[in-house]
N, C-alpha and C positions, 0 to 999 in steps of 0.2 A: 779513333775519332778523324772526319774529315781536315783537311786543308784550313779552312773556311772558320771551322771552331777554334782550332787552334787560334789561328791570326784574332778571331773575333776574342781570346783569352789574351793575350799580347796586349790588341789598341784599349781596350778596356782595363787592364792591370798600366797602361799608362798612363792613361786616363784617371785613372783613383789615385795616380801617382801625382800628376800635375797640380788637381784639387786637394789636393791634401798640403801639398807644398804652400797654400796660399794662408797656411794656417801658421805655418815657420816664421825666422825672420830674414829667409831667400826672400822676399819681396819688401821688407822692410828701405825703405825710400822709396819708394817706386809713388806711384799720383795714383789714387780713390779709381782711379778709370782705369789705370789698369790693372789693380785689381780687380776688376769686376769681370775685363775683356777675360785673363784668365781664367779664371772661372768658369765662363760661358760655355769659353774653347776647352776648361777640362769635361765641363756638361757633355760635350755634342760628342770627344772625346770617348767619350764611357755611352753613349749610347748608341755612336757607330760601331763597339764593339758587340753590343747587345745583338745587332742587326747581324752581322755576322754569324756569330754563335747559333741566329735563327733561319738564317738563311742557309747555313752545313746542317739543317735537321731534314735525313733520307727520307721523312714522310710526305714534306713538302717540296719536296724534286720531285717524287713517283703524284706528287695530287696534281701537280703546273703537268704533270706529262699526260698521267689522265685527262684536262684539262682540255689540251692540247688538240686530244687525236679525236675526243666529240667533236672539237668546235671550229677546226679552223677548214674550213671547203670553202670551193673551185666553186665558181657561178657555174649557173645550169646541172647544180650536184643535186638527186633526188635523194629526198634524207626520209629521214622516219626520226620515232621516240627512241634518244638514247637510251639504251639496257642498263639498268641497274640510275640513273642519273635523274634525277628532280625533274616534273611537267613542265613540257619547251624546253628542251636542252635536245637537239636533235644532233645525226651521225648521219653519214651518210649509208644508203636501203643497197644492202644486195640479196638478192632472190627475184620471185614472179608474182612475189601475192602483194595485190597494189593495197590491198586493207589496211599493210603498216605503213602506206604512206604519205605522209603529210602537206610535202607538196612540192616547189623544186626552187632553187637560193637563186635570188636575182644578186644575192651583191658580189663581188670579185671573193671577199671570203668573212667569214660571218666571228664578230665577237663573240666569247666567250658566256653561256648562257643565253643566247640571244632566239627569241624566234621571231624578229621582224623580218623582213626581205624577203618571204618565199611566198611563192604564188601556190596559193592551193585553186584556180579557179581560174580559166579564161585562157588565152590563146597564148600559148608557153614556144622555148626552146629550147630540145634537152643537145646533151652528146650523145654520139654514135660515134667509139672506136675513136676520138680525137678532132670529129670534128659537131658540128653546130647542124639542128634536124630544127623544122620546123612542124607544131605538132598540137591538138589541143587534151587539155589537161583537167580535171575534174576530182578533186580529192574533197571534195566538200566532205563527202557521205562517209570519209572518217571521222573527220571534225566534231560533224554533226552527234554520232557515235559516241564519242568523246566528249563534249555536252551532255548529254544525255544520261552515260556513265555518275559523269562528273554531280548531275543534280540532284540522280535515284543517290548515291552513297553520301550527300549534305541534308536529306530530308527535308527543301526546303522549298520541294513543292507540296504542302499536304492538303489531301482534299475528304470526302466522305467519301467511304467506298462504293454507294450512289447514290447520286444528286440527282434531286426532286424534279415530282419530274415536272416537265416544260420549265426548267430553269436550263440557264446559257452555261456552257462549256466552259470556266472560268480561266483556263490557261490558258496565258500569253499565246499569242501567233508565233512568236520564233520558236518556243517549245513543239507546235504544231509541224511550224517548217523545219526544223531539225526532225522530228516522226521523221516526214513522208523525205527525206533527204537519205533517211538511216534504210531507208530501202529501196535505192536507187545502188546498183554498184558502181565502184569506181570505175575511174578514164584516162588513160594512154593513148590517143587515135593521130591517126594520121591527121593533117587539115585537109581535105578537099568536099567532092558536089555531095556527102551522107554528112557531114560533122553540123551543116548550121541547121538541117532536121534535126536530128536528135539532138540536139545541145537547146534546141526551140522545145519538143518536148519534152523535155526533165525540164528544164526552167515552169514549164506551164504548170507539170506533174506538182513539183517542187512548191510553186507561190496558191496549188489549189485550185485553179483551170482548169478543172479536170474533161469537162466537154472539147474545150478548145484542144488542151492536149490528145484526147481520141482522136480527134479531126488530123491532127497534125502526125498522128501514128500514122493513121490509115492511108495520107498524102507520101509519107514517107518510104513505104514497102507499096508502094504505088509507082513512086521512082525509080526503087528499088529492081524492079523485076521488068518494067521497060526497060532501064537499061540494060537487064542481060537477056533482054529478047531482041535490043538491036542486031548483034550480030543476024541474026533466025528472021532476021528482015521484017521486024517490026516497027511501024507507021503510029503516027498521032488518030489515025482514024481508028486503028483499030480497036474493040472494045478490051478490057479488062479480063473476061473470059477468053477470050480469042487469044493475049496477051501471054496467058498460063497456055493456054493449047502448045504455044510452040517452046515453052520450056519444060514440058517433058519427058525430055532427054536429058536436058540443066541439072534441075530441081530433081532431090526425091519425090513420092509422089506423097510425103510427108508434110512436107516443107512447102505442098503445093496449097496442101488444105489451109496448113495454117494458114497460107497468104491469101485462101479465101473466107478465111471466118473474120479477117483482120477488116479484110472488105464489108463483111455485114455487119460486124461492131461498128463499125465506120458511120454507115449506112442507120444502124437501129440510131445513132446521135442525132445527126446529120439532119435526119427528117422527127426531132422530137422526140422517141420512142424509147428511148433508156431508162431502166432503170436503176439500175447501180453504179452513177459517175464516178467514185473515189471507190470500188473495184474494179472496174472496168477499166479505168485509167493505167493502172495500174499494172493487170492483165495486157493492154496495150503497151507499154510504154516497154515490158521485158519482151514481146512480143518483140520491138523495132530493136531492139540490144537484140536477138536472138541473130538476127539477120543481117545490118550495120554494124554492130560492133566485131563481127566474125569478118568481117572483109576491111574492117580497120583500123583495126586493137592491132599494136605494133609490140603488145607482148607474142604476141602468137612467132613473130621473125626471131625477138628480143628476149634475154633475160639481164636484169638490171644487177650492177656488179661495180661496187664503193662507189652507189652513185650516177653508174655509166652506162647506158645502154651498151649491149655488146652482144653480137649474132650469135644468135644455138646454133650448135653444131650439128649439123645431119646424122645421120643413123651410122653410116661409115666412118660421119668423120674428117673433118679439112686436112 
């Protein structure tokens, strides 16, 4: 038995004795209010004894330790769902799989069972080996997948297997937005010249602006190629075929072919000839990720350890 439980028993017995004394002649001759006061004190002492007994329960200690381990987080920690805890209870994430991340904490410490003060998307700050580093994060795809999973499990959205011809899709806009978000990869990238282009293309796709998304992706890849070709003499006057020719010794032939495919797709929609905007927008956004994300993705050089970015070791070891 713990010391707290022993103390609880002693305090409770003192309170019980004090309470029982009010029924004896010990307090005869005392004012009525004194008798009431003694009774109240006795009840309070008994309550304190019960409290000490309960606080000495080892299970309560273990539970308190779990809550502290799960929820006390420092500012700018990369967090995920705490294993085995109720939904939206977070803990520091360790690993390289960004699809498990919920966001980045913005408060100095997180209260128990809290999901507030977590950045899911936008300009962010991450911790890198004890220092802070600017970044852009977009973990909305992970949250969207959770929403869709919860929606499916609850069966809250029931529709006929096939809608009647000519009828409108009855699913709400947030559902469609979550579906499009779930098709995108989560991001944790450096802030730089390609960041704004990539985030704008993603936002256009999520909002269902497929034509604009394709045009933005084409623009992004053109800038990417021109930047790569600058050290090899590329100027503003050079057309894209000339730029790609300068990159033959820099980029793989398959990559150059993909660049041309993106330019052709952009031109199709720029001149009103595109036929499958939704499918082509998803294709264009994936191509854009292939180029820009490889250039700016923080996860190419880092892993996440207890919510903090840590530089990967080289093959030889540091």
